[in-house]
C-alpha angles and dihedrals in degrees: 000000000000122000113244118225126199108229098185142351124218125175117232133189123259092246090055090050088053092051094047093050092047089053090048090050090056089057095050147313118323121232118248092260092048091050092052091047091051091051090049093047091047092051099044107032102104106185139039122269095250091051091046092050091048093049092049090050092049092047091050089062089066114096114255094017118138130198091249094053094043091052094045090051089048092051096046101034094204116212101211140035093248092063091044089054090052091051092049093047134205098289095063118069114215124169124237087247090057091048089054090048091051091050091049091051092049093048089048089061090064094068106102095015121103111262090220093055092047095048098042104022089238130114114251117264116250125210115247119235116234 
């Protein structure tokens, strides 16, 4: 058995995880862990891939922002600056102005998305035709 070695680590958004696992599922059967991860990603990814990519890019323009923090904000879509501060943590200094900008960007993502999906993480219910 060969030892596996991690060459690099790059954080990715939950919606990208979902897409990658769906592609992998088309090629063959997912492992148990992959299947659970896909269910989790499907349930909790709140926005579309293009919107997630755009939000990460916009967040990365803010001074002091890292990939990890931008992606975590994109996955969680916090609704107030207090939660954003908790995500960023104590070790990263971000101004109140930057916190407000982050909140504005996150809230801007909601336009065009279903309010029910954003608030609960679930897709909106549709009425069945009889």
